[in-house]
C-alpha positions in Angstrom: -7.0 0.1 -49.8 -7.5 -2.2 -47.0 -5.9 -1.6 -43.6 -2.5 -2.6 -41.2 -3.9 -3.9 -37.7 -1.1 -4.2 -35.0 -2.2 -6.9 -32.7 -0.9 -5.7 -29.4 -1.1 -6.8 -25.7 0.6 -8.1 -22.8 3.0 -11.6 -22.8 0.6 -14.7 -22.9 -2.7 -13.2 -23.4 -3.3 -15.1 -26.5 -1.8 -12.8 -29.0 0.7 -15.2 -31.6 -2.5 -17.8 -30.7 -5.0 -15.5 -32.6 -2.5 -14.2 -35.2 -2.1 -17.6 -36.5 -5.5 -18.7 -36.6 -6.6 -15.1 -38.3 -3.9 -15.5 -40.7 -4.3 -19.1 -41.0 -0.5 -19.6 -40.6 2.1 -20.5 -38.2 4.5 -17.6 -38.7 4.1 -16.3 -35.1 5.6 -18.8 -32.7 3.0 -19.0 -29.9 4.7 -20.4 -26.7 4.1 -19.9 -23.0 7.0 -17.3 -22.2 7.5 -13.9 -22.5 8.7 -12.4 -26.0 7.8 -15.0 -28.1 7.5 -12.7 -30.7 10.7 -10.9 -31.5 10.2 -9.3 -35.1 6.6 -8.3 -36.0 5.0 -10.9 -38.4 2.6 -9.7 -40.7 0.1 -11.8 -42.1 -2.4 -11.1 -45.2 -5.6 -12.0 -44.9 -8.6 -12.1 -47.6 -11.7 -10.4 -46.7 -15.0 -12.6 -46.5 -17.5 -10.8 -48.2 -20.4 -13.3 -49.5 -21.6 -10.1 -52.0 -18.5 -10.8 -54.0 -19.7 -14.7 -54.4 -23.0 -13.6 -55.5 -21.6 -10.9 -57.9 -19.4 -13.5 -59.1 -21.7 -16.0 -59.9 -24.0 -13.6 -61.8 -20.9 -12.4 -63.8 -19.7 -15.8 -64.7 -16.3 -14.7 -63.4 -13.4 -16.7 -64.0 -11.9 -15.5 -60.8 -12.8 -14.0 -57.4 -10.4 -11.7 -55.9 -11.2 -10.3 -52.4 -9.7 -7.3 -50.8 -6.9 -8.1 -48.1 -5.9 -6.8 -44.9 -2.8 -7.2 -43.0 -2.2 -8.4 -39.3 0.8 -6.9 -37.8 2.0 -9.6 -34.6 4.2 -7.0 -32.4 6.4 -8.1 -29.9 4.7 -8.6 -26.1 4.7 -5.0 -24.1 5.7 -4.8 -20.6 5.4 -2.0 -17.7 8.3 0.4 -18.6 8.4 -0.3 -22.3 8.0 4.0 -23.1 11.6 3.7 -21.2 12.9 1.1 -23.6 12.2 -1.9 -21.1 11.9 -5.2 -22.8 11.5 -4.6 -26.2 9.9 -1.3 -25.6 11.5 0.8 -28.2 10.9 -2.1 -30.9 7.1 -2.1 -29.9 6.5 1.4 -29.9 8.0 1.8 -33.1 6.2 -0.9 -34.8 3.0 0.7 -33.6 3.8 4.1 -35.5 3.7 1.9 -38.7 -0.1 0.6 -38.8 -3.5 2.2 -38.9 -5.1 0.5 -36.2 -4.4 -1.0 -32.7 -5.9 -4.5 -31.9 -5.5 -4.5 -28.3 -5.8 -8.5 -26.9 -6.7 -8.7 -23.6 -7.5 -11.9 -21.5 -10.9 -12.6 -20.4 -10.3 -16.3 -19.7 -8.6 -18.0 -16.4 -6.1 -21.1 -17.3 -3.8 -22.3 -14.4 -1.5 -24.0 -16.9 -0.9 -20.6 -18.9 1.0 -17.6 -17.0 -0.2 -14.6 -16.6 2.8 -12.3 -16.6 1.2 -10.4 -13.8 -0.1 -13.7 -12.2 -3.5 -12.3 -12.1 -6.3 -12.4 -14.7 -7.7 -9.1 -15.1 -8.3 -7.4 -18.4 -9.0 -3.6 -17.5 -5.4 -3.7 -15.4 -4.1 -5.1 -18.4 -5.0 -2.5 -21.0 -4.0 0.2 -18.4 -0.6 -1.1 -18.4 -0.6 -1.1 -22.2 -2.3 2.7 -22.5 0.1 4.1 -19.8 3.3 3.4 -22.1 1.5 4.7 -25.2 0.6 7.9 -23.4 4.0 8.4 -21.5 5.5 8.1 -24.9 3.4 10.4 -26.4 3.7 12.8 -23.7 7.6 12.9 -24.0 7.0 13.1 -27.8 5.1 16.4 -27.4 6.3 18.2 -24.8 9.3 19.9 -26.4 7.1 20.0 -29.5 4.2 22.2 -27.8 7.0 24.3 -25.9 8.7 25.1 -29.4 5.4 25.8 -31.1 4.1 28.2 -28.6 7.7 30.0 -28.7 7.2 30.0 -32.4 3.7 31.5 -32.5 4.2 34.4 -29.9 6.6 35.4 -33.1 3.5 35.2 -35.4 4.1 32.2 -37.2 0.3 31.1 -38.0 1.0 27.2 -38.6 2.9 26.8 -35.1 0.1 28.7 -33.9 -2.2 26.0 -34.8 0.2 23.4 -34.3 0.2 24.7 -30.3 -3.4 24.5 -30.3 -3.9 21.1 -31.2 -1.0 19.4 -29.6 -1.5 21.7 -26.9 -5.2 20.1 -26.3 -3.6 16.6 -26.8 -0.8 16.8 -24.2 -3.5 18.2 -21.5 -5.7 15.3 -22.3 -2.9 12.6 -22.2 -1.7 14.4 -18.6 -5.2 13.4 -17.4 -4.8 10.3 -18.4 -6.7 9.9 -21.1 -5.7 9.2 -25.0 -4.8 11.8 -27.8 -7.8 10.8 -29.6 -10.0 12.4 -28.2 -8.6 15.4 -29.1 -10.9 17.9 -31.2 -9.3 20.0 -33.9 -11.0 23.5 -34.6 -10.4 23.2 -38.3 -9.2 21.2 -41.1 -5.6 22.8 -40.6 -5.3 21.8 -37.1 -6.6 17.9 -38.0 -3.8 17.7 -41.0 -1.2 18.9 -38.1 -2.6 16.6 -35.3 -2.4 13.4 -37.8 0.8 14.3 -38.9 1.9 14.1 -35.4 1.5 10.2 -35.5 0.7 10.0 -31.7 0.6 6.4 -30.6 -2.6 7.1 -28.5 -4.5 8.9 -31.6 -4.8 5.9 -33.2 -8.4 3.9 -33.1 -8.0 0.7 -30.9 -10.1 -2.5 -31.0 -10.5 -4.5 -28.3 -10.6 -8.3 -28.7 -11.7 -10.2 -25.6 -10.1 -13.6 -25.4 -12.6 -15.5 -24.0 -12.7 -19.6 -23.3 -14.3 -21.6 -25.6 -17.5 -21.9 -23.4 -17.8 -18.0 -23.4 -17.1 -17.6 -26.9 -21.2 -17.3 -27.8 -22.0 -14.8 -25.1 -18.8 -13.5 -23.2 -18.2 -13.2 -19.7 -18.3 -10.7 -16.7 -14.5 -10.0 -17.8 -15.2 -8.8 -21.3 -18.4 -7.0 -20.6 -16.1 -4.7 -18.7 -14.0 -4.3 -21.6 -17.0 -3.1 -24.0 -18.0 -1.0 -21.1 -14.4 0.7 -21.2 -14.6 0.6 -25.1 -17.7 2.2 -25.3 -16.6 5.4 -23.1 -13.6 5.7 -24.6 -15.5 5.6 -28.3 -13.3 2.4 -29.5 -14.8 -1.1 -30.5 -14.5 -4.2 -28.7 -15.1 -8.1 -29.9 -15.3 -11.1 -28.5 -13.2 -14.0 -29.6 -11.5 -17.3 -28.7 -8.4 -17.9 -29.9 -8.7 -21.4 -29.1 -11.9 -21.9 -31.3 -9.9 -19.9 -34.3 -7.2 -22.3 -33.8 -9.3 -25.0 -34.2 -11.2 -24.0 -37.1 -8.1 -23.7 -39.2 -7.1 -27.4 -38.9 -10.7 -28.4 -40.6 -11.8 -28.7 -44.4 -13.9 -25.6 -45.0 -17.1 -27.6 -45.5 -17.3 -28.4 -42.2 -16.6 -24.9 -40.3 -19.8 -23.9 -40.3 -21.2 -26.5 -38.4 -18.1 -26.4 -36.0 -19.3 -23.0 -35.2 -23.0 -23.6 -35.4 -22.4 -26.2 -32.6 -20.8 -23.8 -30.2 -23.6 -21.1 -30.7 -22.0 -18.8 -33.2 -22.7 -17.7 -36.6 -19.5 -16.5 -38.1 -15.8 -16.8 -37.3 -13.7 -14.9 -34.8 -12.0 -13.1 -38.1 -15.4 -12.1 -39.6 -16.2 -10.0 -36.3 -12.4 -8.5 -36.2 -13.2 -7.3 -39.5 -16.2 -6.1 -39.4 -15.5 -4.1 -36.3 -12.1 -3.1 -37.7 -13.9 -1.6 -41.1 -16.5 0.2 -38.8 -13.7 1.5 -36.6 -12.0 3.4 -39.6 -14.9 3.9 -41.4 -14.1 2.0 -44.6 -16.5 0.3 -47.1 -16.3 -2.0 -50.2 -17.4 -1.3 -53.8 -17.1 -4.1 -56.5 -16.3 -4.7 -59.9 -17.0 -7.7 -62.2 -16.8 -9.1 -65.6 -16.0 -12.8 -67.5 -12.2 -12.4 -66.3 -12.7 -11.7 -62.5 -14.9 -10.2 -59.9 -12.9 -8.3 -57.5 -13.7 -6.2 -54.0 -11.7 -3.0 -53.4 -11.7 -0.8 -50.0 -12.1 2.8 -49.8 -13.0 5.4 -46.9 -16.6 6.6 -46.3 -17.3 9.7 -47.9 -15.1 8.6 -51.3 -16.3 10.3 -54.5 -15.6 8.6 -57.2 -12.7 9.7 -58.7 -10.9 8.9 -54.8 -12.5 5.0 -55.4 -11.1 4.9 -58.7 -7.9 5.5 -57.3 -7.8 2.8 -55.4 -7.7 0.4 -58.5 -5.2 2.7 -60.4 -3.9 6.3 -59.4 -4.3 6.8 -64.0 -8.2 5.7 -63.2 -8.0 9.0 -60.6 -6.2 11.2 -62.7 -8.5 10.6 -66.0 -11.5 10.1 -64.5 -14.4 10.9 -66.7 -17.4 8.8 -65.1 -18.7 5.9 -63.3 -21.3 3.4 -64.4 -22.7 2.5 -61.2 -25.3 -0.2 -60.1 -26.6 -0.7 -56.4 -25.6 -4.2 -54.9 -29.5 -5.1 -54.7 -30.5 -4.0 -58.0 -27.5 -5.8 -59.5 -28.5 -9.1 -57.8 -32.3 -8.7 -58.4 -32.0 -7.7 -62.0 -29.5 -10.4 -62.8 -26.4 -8.2 -63.5 -25.0 -5.7 -65.6 -27.4 -6.0 -68.8 -30.5 -6.4 -66.7 -29.9 -3.1 -64.9 -29.1 -1.3 -67.8 -32.4 -2.3 -69.4 -34.3 -1.6 -66.0 -32.7 1.7 -65.8 -30.7 0.8 -62.9 -27.2 1.7 -64.3 -26.3 5.3 -63.5 -24.1 7.6 -65.0 -22.2 9.4 -62.0 -20.1 12.0 -62.0 -17.0 13.4 -60.0 -19.0 14.6 -56.9 -20.6 11.1 -56.4 -20.1 9.6 -53.4 -19.6 5.8 -53.2 -22.0 3.6 -51.4 -21.3 0.4 -49.8 -21.7 -2.5 -52.6 -21.8 -0.3 -55.4 -20.5 -2.6 -58.6 -18.7 -0.1 -60.4 -17.1 0.5 -64.6 -14.9 3.2 -64.5 -14.2 5.6 -67.5 -11.2 7.4 -67.9 -8.9 8.9 -70.0 -5.2 10.1 -69.4 
């Protein structure tokens, strides 16, 4: 399934530079002036996973197909966006279409790069974006909650649940808190809350864009962002967009040494992906054979038929069983044949909760 992340932030914080580096394209024009990104650019990124390469080598696979995720570079937001200022309406509309928000915050000083507010303060920058999202959600909810309450008094059960959960979200927003802190009472409220598509209900990953010198340990500004993320139940990572931009200009074989010289063990892309997976509760299973080895993304807590549905809806509809090998067993026993001989190939049914790293072969009949 992958996921779709919208990269947001104020103008000139490094959004488009980061997007170009992450997707290894130049689709987003990185320029030192506001609104250089007018239409949202979408880049598909292969998710790096060393386990897939290991499985492919053992299975003798002719092709390796990693799972994919999408980054959407969304036009920079300014104060007043909720009232249509700048590219506000377009910005807010584009955010509604993503699964998670990657909020890029400038955590570096550079006199050559103009800041839209003429001062570098990542927490203040975050507040500008969050305030506009909250104002938009409040405007969206006020009439809906009022109407739901009116219908609830007439005995409409769904309206009563809607008034309860959206009323709670509205109260949070008016207190200056994001709607994602809402706690639905039951599955009915949870579904209604999800259907509301509130902007501040989306999970947030803060990306602290730091200088090359601070890429390994971060700095005082990124520490403030991490504290904010912890308080909100969000995620945060430190990335140097400048380093990521340099990485894509050099041969793949030279990148590990380049990163090691900077005190880094992995690229910013890998950190962003790992944090994004944790944020959305995503995991990976594998399929392997002579033709191809492939990684698939699935939501944590998915049962075998749901995981099968990530490959094709027919697999879920006609699910019979899943031949399952844990990743560690697959590697230690040299693949499917060795796992089968050692009794480590299991036959799992419809109630099996798929585990991260499982190597699966689905049996189905439509």
